[in-house]
GUMI-443202 format. One record per residue (C-alpha): x, y, z negated. Coordinates in steps of 0.001 Angstrom, whole numbers, padded with zeros to 6 digits. Layout:
# GUMI-443202
+---------+---------+---------+
:       u :       v :       w :
+---------+---------+---------+
:       X :       Y :       Z :
...
+---------+---------+---------+
***
This chain:
# GUMI-443202
+---------+---------+---------+
:       u :       v :       w :
+---------+---------+---------+
: -004811 : -017532 :  025224 :
: -007315 : -014963 :  023377 :
: -009613 : -015152 :  021294 :
: -012849 : -013244 :  022067 :
: -015237 : -012864 :  019241 :
: -012092 : -010297 :  017867 :
: -013202 : -006594 :  019414 :
: -009224 : -006292 :  020867 :
: -007864 : -002875 :  021627 :
: -007527 : -001960 :  025151 :
: -003992 :  000710 :  026096 :
: -003348 :  001577 :  030043 :
: -001286 : -000983 :  030392 :
: -001609 : -003163 :  027479 :
: -004129 : -005148 :  025395 :
: -003758 : -006319 :  021918 :
: -004616 : -005375 :  017629 :
: -002346 : -003939 :  015319 :
: -002810 : -004292 :  011538 :
: -000102 : -002842 :  009098 :
: -000854 : -003116 :  004931 :
:  000422 :  000295 :  003614 :
:  001356 :  000640 : -000014 :
:  002421 :  003444 : -001923 :
:  002271 :  005196 : -005335 :
:  001532 :  008429 : -006587 :
:  004927 :  010740 : -008978 :
:  006812 :  008723 : -010918 :
:  003972 :  005882 : -011192 :
:  001302 :  007720 : -013288 :
: -002073 :  006468 : -013557 :
: -004014 :  009617 : -011737 :
: -006049 :  008412 : -009189 :
: -009280 :  007577 : -011183 :
: -012034 :  008768 : -011710 :
: -014028 :  011850 : -008912 :
: -009839 :  011769 : -007239 :
: -009905 :  007613 : -006830 :
: -013124 :  009031 : -004959 :
: -012653 :  011835 : -002933 :
: -008799 :  010012 : -002205 :
: -010962 :  006949 : -000103 :
: -012967 :  009941 :  001759 :
: -009623 :  011573 :  003436 :
: -008413 :  007947 :  004390 :
: -011039 :  007140 :  006322 :
: -010974 :  010426 :  007401 :
: -007920 :  010464 :  008861 :
: -008358 :  007650 :  009864 :
: -011395 :  007638 :  011509 :
: -009676 :  011037 :  013562 :
: -006683 :  009750 :  015010 :
: -009519 :  006522 :  015443 :
: -007071 :  003996 :  013595 :
: -009549 :  001944 :  011129 :
: -009619 :  001130 :  007767 :
: -009805 : -003036 :  007524 :
: -009718 : -002712 :  002628 :
: -008720 : -000165 :  000628 :
: -007885 : -000743 : -003186 :
: -006865 :  002912 : -004577 :
: -005977 :  001093 : -008312 :
: -005280 :  003495 : -011071 :
: -000979 :  003970 : -010531 :
: -001107 :  002603 : -006592 :
: -002774 :  002325 : -003187 :
: -002943 : -000211 : -000462 :
: -004910 :  000176 :  002847 :
: -004708 : -001950 :  005485 :
: -005202 : -000666 :  009024 :
: -005647 : -001029 :  012647 :
: -004280 :  000450 :  014897 :
: -003170 :  001373 :  018705 :
: -000106 :  000974 :  020145 :
:  001230 :  003720 :  021241 :
:  001247 :  004692 :  017069 :
:  004637 :  003897 :  014883 :
:  003735 :  003359 :  011149 :
:  005255 :  006593 :  010317 :
:  002466 :  008719 :  012163 :
: -000057 :  006792 :  009902 :
:  002199 :  007114 :  007063 :
:  002758 :  010447 :  007182 :
: -000991 :  010914 :  008433 :
: -002439 :  010010 :  005449 :
: -000077 :  010823 :  002415 :
:  000617 :  014004 :  003998 :
: -003938 :  015180 :  004247 :
: -004075 :  013144 :  001260 :
: -001707 :  015462 : -001111 :
: -002583 :  018845 :  000088 :
: -006478 :  018503 : -000574 :
: -006988 :  016524 : -004164 :
: -003474 :  019169 : -005022 :
: -005824 :  022081 : -003525 :
: -009472 :  019830 : -005351 :
: -007792 :  018789 : -008754 :
: -004907 :  021247 : -009903 :
: -004734 :  018714 : -012661 :
: -002849 :  016771 : -009915 :
:  000032 :  020177 : -009586 :
:  002144 :  019325 : -012491 :
:  003833 :  016542 : -010652 :
:  006484 :  017608 : -008534 :
:  004388 :  015697 : -005907 :
:  001539 :  013717 : -005767 :
:  003681 :  010711 : -003593 :
:  006499 :  009587 : -003455 :
:  008235 :  010042 : -000645 :
:  008665 :  005500 : -000106 :
:  005715 :  002912 :  000858 :
:  005783 : -000404 :  001234 :
:  004626 : -002061 :  005346 :
:  004033 : -004764 :  006368 :
:  002757 : -005699 :  010148 :
: -000003 : -008529 :  009865 :
: -000863 : -010737 :  012703 :
: -004283 : -013058 :  013621 :
: -003082 : -014623 :  010114 :
: -001635 : -013171 :  007735 :
: -004635 : -009775 :  007599 :
: -007401 : -012029 :  006070 :
: -004818 : -013019 :  003277 :
: -004074 : -008888 :  003074 :
: -007882 : -007796 :  003226 :
: -008472 : -011023 :  001016 :
: -005534 : -009655 : -001712 :
: -006352 : -005682 : -001504 :
: -010189 : -006709 : -001800 :
: -009072 : -008401 : -004707 :
: -010007 : -007256 : -007496 :
: -006738 : -007807 : -009954 :
: -005911 : -004013 : -008809 :
: -008235 : -002322 : -011618 :
+---------+---------+---------+
***
């Protein structure tokens, strides 16, 4: 039975809700995600989500890693979300902050993902919003 308080996404032939918890790190785990870089990264990730009809439910940017919880539609593969977010943020941040060009690339090629259900989404959101990441 569907919970009527949840805003499900409706496609042509589907109804549902999908969330993914993503984590990735800068190359060599450098602590470069601070100050203006951190603020700009948050703006870029939210812009990418908005353009793709995704919703950033939680976002935590620590100096050496990023946590993001994204709500997305059924036609989107997780790797597409990661590619869009990491690709755009790497290009723009390296253009705007030349000191980031000292790294061979901004992000490592790897990332962590976990698809979440109704119960675990609340737990992941609480974990990401916990101030222990700083």
